[in-house]
Each structure stands twice: as C-alpha cells, then as structure tokens.
C-alpha positions as CSV (number, residue, x, y, z in Angstrom):
1,X,-14.8,30.6,12.4
2,X,-13.1,29.3,15.6
3,X,-11.3,26.0,15.5
4,X,-11.7,23.7,18.6
5,X,-9.6,20.9,19.8
6,X,-11.0,17.5,19.0
7,X,-10.2,14.5,21.2
8,X,-8.3,11.9,19.3
9,X,-8.5,8.2,20.1
10,X,-5.2,6.4,19.4
11,X,-5.6,3.1,17.8
12,X,-3.5,0.0,18.4
13,X,-0.1,0.0,16.7
14,X,3.4,-1.5,17.1
15,X,6.2,0.8,17.8
16,X,9.8,0.1,16.5
17,X,12.7,1.6,18.4
18,X,15.4,0.1,16.1
19,X,15.8,0.1,12.4
20,X,13.4,-2.2,10.8
21,X,15.9,-3.4,8.3
22,X,19.4,-3.6,10.0
23,X,18.2,-3.5,13.7
24,X,20.5,-0.4,14.4
25,X,19.6,2.0,17.2
26,X,21.3,4.8,15.1
27,X,18.0,6.2,13.8
28,X,17.0,9.8,13.6
29,X,13.4,11.3,13.3
30,X,13.2,13.3,10.2
31,X,9.5,14.2,10.1
32,X,6.8,14.0,12.8
33,X,3.3,14.4,11.4
34,X,1.6,13.6,14.7
35,X,-1.4,11.6,15.1
36,X,-3.1,10.8,11.8
37,X,-6.3,8.9,10.7
38,X,-5.7,6.0,8.3
39,X,-5.4,7.0,4.7
40,X,-8.7,6.3,2.9
41,X,-10.6,5.5,6.1
42,X,-13.3,7.9,5.2
43,X,-16.2,8.1,7.6
44,X,-19.7,7.5,6.1
45,X,-21.3,10.0,8.5
46,X,-20.5,12.3,11.4
47,X,-21.9,9.9,13.9
48,X,-18.8,7.8,13.3
49,X,-16.4,10.6,14.3
50,X,-16.1,9.3,17.9
51,X,-15.0,5.8,16.5
52,X,-12.3,7.2,14.3
53,X,-8.8,6.1,15.4
54,X,-5.5,7.9,14.9
55,X,-2.0,6.6,14.7
56,X,1.4,8.1,15.1
57,X,3.1,9.0,11.8
58,X,6.9,9.7,12.1
59,X,9.5,9.2,9.4
60,X,12.9,8.1,10.6
61,X,16.3,7.7,8.9
62,X,18.7,5.0,9.9
63,X,22.2,6.4,9.8
64,X,23.7,2.8,9.4
65,X,21.8,1.3,6.4
66,X,20.2,4.6,5.1
67,X,16.6,3.2,5.2
68,X,13.9,5.9,5.4
69,X,11.1,4.2,7.4
70,X,8.0,4.8,9.6
71,X,8.6,3.6,13.2
72,X,5.1,2.4,13.9
73,X,2.9,-0.3,12.2
74,X,-0.8,-0.8,12.2
75,X,-2.2,-4.2,12.3
76,X,-2.8,-5.3,8.6
77,X,-6.3,-6.5,9.6
78,X,-7.2,-2.9,10.4
79,X,-5.5,-1.4,7.4
80,X,-6.7,-3.8,4.7
81,X,-9.9,-5.3,6.0
82,X,-12.3,-3.3,3.8
83,X,-9.7,-1.5,1.5
84,X,-11.4,1.1,-0.7
85,X,-8.8,1.9,-3.2
86,X,-8.9,0.2,-6.6
87,X,-6.0,1.3,-9.0
88,X,-8.2,0.4,-12.1
89,X,-10.5,3.2,-11.2
90,X,-7.9,5.8,-12.1
91,X,-7.6,6.1,-15.9
92,X,-4.2,7.9,-15.9
93,X,-2.7,5.3,-13.6
94,X,-3.8,2.5,-15.8
95,X,-2.3,4.3,-18.8
96,X,0.9,4.8,-16.9
97,X,1.0,1.1,-16.1
98,X,0.6,0.2,-19.9
99,X,3.4,2.7,-20.7
100,X,5.8,1.0,-18.1
101,X,4.9,-2.5,-19.2
102,X,5.7,-1.5,-22.9
103,X,8.9,0.1,-21.8
104,X,9.9,-3.0,-19.9
105,X,9.1,-5.1,-23.0
106,X,11.4,-2.9,-25.1
107,X,14.3,-3.6,-22.7
108,X,13.6,-7.1,-21.6
109,X,12.5,-10.3,-23.5
110,X,9.0,-10.5,-22.1
111,X,8.8,-14.3,-23.0
112,X,11.6,-14.8,-20.5
113,X,10.6,-12.2,-18.0
114,X,8.7,-12.8,-14.8
115,X,7.5,-9.9,-12.6
116,X,6.3,-10.1,-9.0
117,X,4.4,-7.0,-7.9
118,X,4.0,-6.6,-4.1
119,X,1.1,-4.3,-3.3
120,X,-0.6,-5.2,-6.7
121,X,-4.0,-3.8,-5.6
122,X,-6.6,-4.9,-8.2
123,X,-4.1,-6.0,-10.8
124,X,-3.9,-3.0,-13.2
125,X,-0.2,-3.3,-13.6
126,X,-0.4,-7.1,-13.7
127,X,-2.9,-6.9,-16.6
128,X,-0.6,-4.5,-18.4
129,X,2.4,-6.8,-17.9
130,X,0.3,-9.9,-19.1
131,X,-0.9,-7.9,-22.1
132,X,2.8,-7.2,-23.0
133,X,3.6,-10.9,-22.9
134,X,5.2,-11.1,-19.4
135,X,4.4,-13.7,-16.8
136,X,3.4,-11.9,-13.6
137,X,2.4,-12.5,-10.0
138,X,0.4,-10.0,-7.9
139,X,0.5,-10.0,-4.1
140,X,-1.6,-7.8,-2.0
141,X,-2.9,-7.9,1.6
142,X,-6.4,-6.4,0.8
143,X,-8.6,-9.4,0.4
144,X,-11.6,-7.6,-1.0
145,X,-9.4,-6.0,-3.7
146,X,-7.7,-9.2,-4.7
147,X,-11.1,-11.1,-4.9
148,X,-12.3,-8.4,-7.3
149,X,-9.2,-8.9,-9.4
150,X,-9.7,-12.6,-9.4
151,X,-13.4,-12.1,-10.4
152,X,-12.3,-9.9,-13.4
153,X,-9.9,-12.7,-14.3
154,X,-7.0,-10.4,-14.5
155,X,-4.5,-13.0,-15.4
156,X,-6.4,-15.8,-13.7
157,X,-6.7,-16.9,-10.1
158,X,-3.2,-18.4,-9.8
159,X,-1.6,-15.1,-10.5
160,X,-2.8,-13.4,-7.3
161,X,-2.0,-14.1,-3.8
162,X,-3.6,-12.6,-0.7
163,X,-0.7,-12.2,1.8
C-alpha cells in the first residue's frame, strides 16, 4: 500500500511567543507534533475530509517559571461547540471519581469542604463529591455537555457554570 500526501487546511488559532503564565521569552520547544486535527473531532463520512482543519501542536517549556505549555490556542467556540465526550459514559472513570471522592472524604471534613472542578464535563466527579457529602461546583466550556448534566440534575442547576 502506497501512502500519499494529504493537503491539510490549517484552522484559525492564536499563537503565543511568550510564556502564557509569566510572560517570559525564555521558552524552549520540547515536542513538535506538527499539524493535528482536533481531538474527538471525528468525521461522519469521507465527504467531510476536505473540511477538516488542522492546528499546530507544540509543547514548550518556560525556563523561568517551569510551566509546560502549548504555544497555540484554538477558539473555544470551535473546540467546545458540539463536544462529544461525556465522562459518565466511561464506567472505569466514574468508579475512579468515586474512589477519589471517598479518599478526599477520609482526609477532609466533607461538611466543611467545597470543591471547584474546572473542566467538569458532564459532572461525574461532581456527582461523586456530592454523594460523599461535599459541596461542589462544576465549570466547563462545553455547553451541550453541561446542559446534559443539568438535565440529569447532577447536583442541580446552580452547581454548574458554562464558562
């Protein structure tokens, strides 16, 4: 089988020349994965191949603040508009969240604890925390995923924020 070169259309992104945390120019590229399609942006059929967009994926290290970071950012409206991933669909992940919540409860008084999860997806970890007696807030940019969490009443509407 002969592999052929495929034309890749680069999507819109923002490039960062400086460290995204401390603003230093003392950064070094660690890994360059080239142009990559968005994770989870699966095509429904081959006719969509010409519409697929690719984005640079490079990992940089800041020698001043030691942050490991990507140097490009895709517009959140593109990344999270129709997000497909629901953490509750993976049984082992749900069980892992329950284990972590119980572990936290054994170390922290859950009646006094308040947890904020940034990137909470559909609230699987939030649910585990609530079931363990914690107060918790989930924040996620994927509107469709958060709306499903609210519909399922995982902690109630006030416990989720679409950012």
